[in-house]
Structure formats: C-alpha cells, structure tokens
Phi, psi and omega in degrees: 000134182288132181282132180270127180276141180298323180298319179295321179298316180296318180298314181293323177297318178296318180295321178295318178299316180295323177297316180294318179299327181280319188276324186302314178299321179294317178295324179295317177296318182298312182292325180284345178290347178260007181251159171279166180299321180296320180292324179293317180293328180289315179201099184281350182264329184296154178291150179294153181289337179191171179277089180261112183268017182297324180296318179292323177294322181292327179299318183275358180248003177297135183295328185261005185234126176242093186294322181296318177294323179295320177295319177300316179298317181298313181291325178292313181294310182296320177296319177296321178296317179299314180299315180296315181293317181294316183292307183289314181295325179295317179294316180295319180295325178296317179294323181279325187273334186251353178236116183273116178205163180291333178295320178298321179294322178295317179295319177301314179296322179295320180293321176299318178297322179295325179294337180279347181275124179297142181298329180292336180290336181258002187293317183294309177298325177294320179296317178297318180295315181297322181293339180268356181259159179294349183279001181303135180059039172228174177298329181293338177295336176263322185293313185298311177299324179289323175298313180298322182289336182259354186294316183300315179300313182294317182296319181295318178294312184293317181294323177297319178293317182293328178297332183281350179286144182298132178292337181299330179296314179296317182297320179295320179292320180294321177298325179281001176100009181280138176272180182302319182289328175291322176297316179298314185289316190265341183240302189292312183297312178301322181284341183258008182306317179301320180286324174300316179296318180297312179298316181299317181291317180294319178294321178299314182295317179296318179294319180298325182266002184282103182275316189297314182300317181291327178289323187278316193271342177227142177246349180290122184299328183288345181259358185287134176281179188291330180295327177287319178299325178298319178293326178295318177299318180295321181285322183281327186228054185297334180269352179271080187293327178296316178295322178297318178296320179295318180295319179297316185293315182290339176285324183282328188305312182301317180292322179296316179296318179299315183291320179298319181288336187243007185297325179297320180291321179297312180296320180298317180294316182290317181289323179296318178295324180291319182290316182289323182286000000 
C-alpha cells in the first residue's frame, strides 16, 4: 500500500478549501438569479422553488440597458486590447529578450519602476491626453489606455520567456541568412506561443473586468461595456435583487467559459516560463 504523505494531504485540503471558496459564491448567485427579491430576502440560501427566468427577461427588457450591445462592446474592446498588447509587447520583448545590451537593462528597470506606480495616479493626465486626441468618444479611447496599462506586464513575461530560449537557434538562422524579423517570425514566435496565449488570456480577462477605465474615458452609452451596464442595473434597480443576481451571473459566464477552455494553455505557459527561466 502506497504511503500517503502529510504534505500532500495538506496541499489537497487547501486546494479543496480554495475550490469551495471560489465556487460557493458563484453557485449562490446562480440559484438566487431564479428567485424574486422577496424570496431572496426571506431565505437567500434555500434553493429556488422553480426555474423562473423572469429576472433574465427583465435584464434584456430594461429601456435604458442594451445587454447584447454591451457584450459586443466588451468583446470588441477586450479583443482590441489583446491584439495591441500582443503586437507591441511581442516586438518589444523580442528586442529586450534576444539582444543583450545595457539599454535593455535600463528599459527593464524602467518597466519595473512603472509597475510600482498606481494606475489611479496616471488617470488624470491620461484622461486629459485622450480628450485632446481624435480618439475621444470612440472605442480607442478605452483600448489605448488599457493597452498602455498592460504593456509592462506583458513585456516582462514575454521577454523573460524569450531569454530562456537557446541562442544557438538564432545564430543558426542568422548564418542561413535570416534577418531579425525572420528570426522573430519563424523561430521566436512559434516557440513562445504558450506565453503569448497566457498573456493574451490574462489581458482579456483584466480588460473585460476593467470598470474604471470605461467609466472615465467614454460617456457615450452605446460604447459602454457590460461591466458598466452592470453598475447601471445595480444603481437603477438596487432593490431588485433577483435582477441584480441575473445580471452578475450573465456577466461572469463569458469569462468563466473562456478560462475553463483555456486553463490548460495558461498553466502550460506559466509553468514552462518558470521552468525555463
């Protein structure tokens, strides 16, 4: 019989505890989304008496709320942020990770310093700058600040991963006549796909949940993402707890599905970077 180690038991108990802490609030929101406000106030823990979809119907029938448009805005903004971060961050990480120079070390130190600056400290100057640009009251007014805010994180992860790749691969390609962009396209990017996927998924989730940026940089109701619409539902119908639960649940579902489908890739990218680095 295989001997069970105490350390493994403690680890699994902790993971089970963390799973319950994560799932119980989501299940509580899900079951209460089928209840009326009176039923929730009477007993918020008990199971609903039936599958009543009135709360979900009311969310999509509010006169001032367009949930379908809000979901479209969220995916458009978050997708644009991911594309911007991957393209700009990938090029910058290639320069920092595959070319050893004192300038790269200075840039690395500068990015670490930037990560120490709270995002709220730069909000006012960023807002003033965006208002003076042609992108005011467009999707780019939200996308550009979010791309800038996520670049340091993405560049540091990607450059760290790229540094761990063997230099012999680049040298062999250069001997065969490949330039820097061919090396990037044919060698570095294919080998860095797990980390690109990890960065893209994490940036998408952060952008999707970013409430403050969308509130500050755009005032046009048609450009608001779903996280802003959720606060509007809460403000307009604060006593309609059933509708609030339904709105919270349908807002969480897309991100939850994305993470479940991509969790293997995220873990692969992070662990591969940790082992190689």
